[in-house]
C-alpha positions, 0 to 999 in steps of 0.5 A: 687710153685710160681704164677704170676697173670694176669693183674689187679690181685694180690695175693688176687685173688689166695686166693679168688679162693681157690688155697691154700684150694685145696692144703690143702684139698689134704694134699699136701706138696706144698708151694704156693707163690703168687707174685704181678706183675703189667702191667708195669713189662712187658718188664722190667726185673728188677722185674724178676731179683728180683723174681730170687734173692729173691725167686727162687735162695734161694729156689734152694740153699736150694734144694727145687723143684720149679714150676713157674706158671702164669695166663694170663699176668702172664703166659707171665711173667713166660715164659719170666723168663724161657727164661732168666733163664731156669735152675732156676725151675723144671716146668712151669704151665700156665693157659690161658697165654697171648702169644702175640698180634693177629698179631704175632699169626696170622703170626705163624698160616700162616707159617703154624704153629710154626714148619715152623715159623721163628722169624727173628731178635729179638729186645731186647724189643720183649719179645713176639717173644722171647717167641715164639722162646723159645716155638718153640725150646723146646726139650725133655730135657727141663723142663716140661710145663703144659698148661691149658685153656678154649675152649671159652678163647679169646686167645685160638687160640694162646693156641692151637698153643702152645699146638701143641708143647706139649705132650697130657698129658701136655695140659688140655682144658676144657669148659670156658673162660678167668676167675677165675672159669675156672682157678680154675678148671684147678688148681684142674685138675693140682693137680690131674694129678701131685700129685696123 
C-alpha cells in the first residue's frame, strides 16, 4: 500500500501516527510505502509519473496487488493519479481527501448533487474538476474506493457529496476533525474491515 501525505506532512507523520504498528499488531502481510510529496506537486504530473515508474509499475509487473492511499491533499493526489492511470492499482483508500475549493463543491451541491452536475469544458490544469468528473463517472467495474472522514472535518461537506456515490460499506464516518488522531482511527477501521 502506497500512502501520499497531506500538505506540510511527510512519511514521518505516518510513522508517528502508528500506521506500521497497526499492521504488525495484526500480523498482516501488507507492506507500506510512505511517499513524501510537496504542495508544489499539485498540478504537476511529473511526481505522479515518477511514482508510477519507480513504484507502481514495477510492483504490478511483479504481480503485487497495490492500494493507493492518501490523506487530505494526498487524497487529491491519489485521485489525480487514478484519473491518469486507472489500471495501475487495485484500490484507493482516502482519509479526509481535499476535493477542491468550496466554490466548486458548492456548485456541485447546487446542481443538486453530483449526478446532476456537469463539469463543463476542462482545462488541462483543472485537476479539481477532472477529479470530480472521475468520481461522478465511476461505475461498478471501477477499482474499489474506501472513504473515511470525521464528522467535524472542515471538508466534510465535500466528503459527504463523494460518499453519496459510494456503497455504504465503502464509507467510514467517525467523530473527529481534520487531524491525525481521526486518521489513525480510520486506519484501524480500514484494516479491520478489509483484512479480517
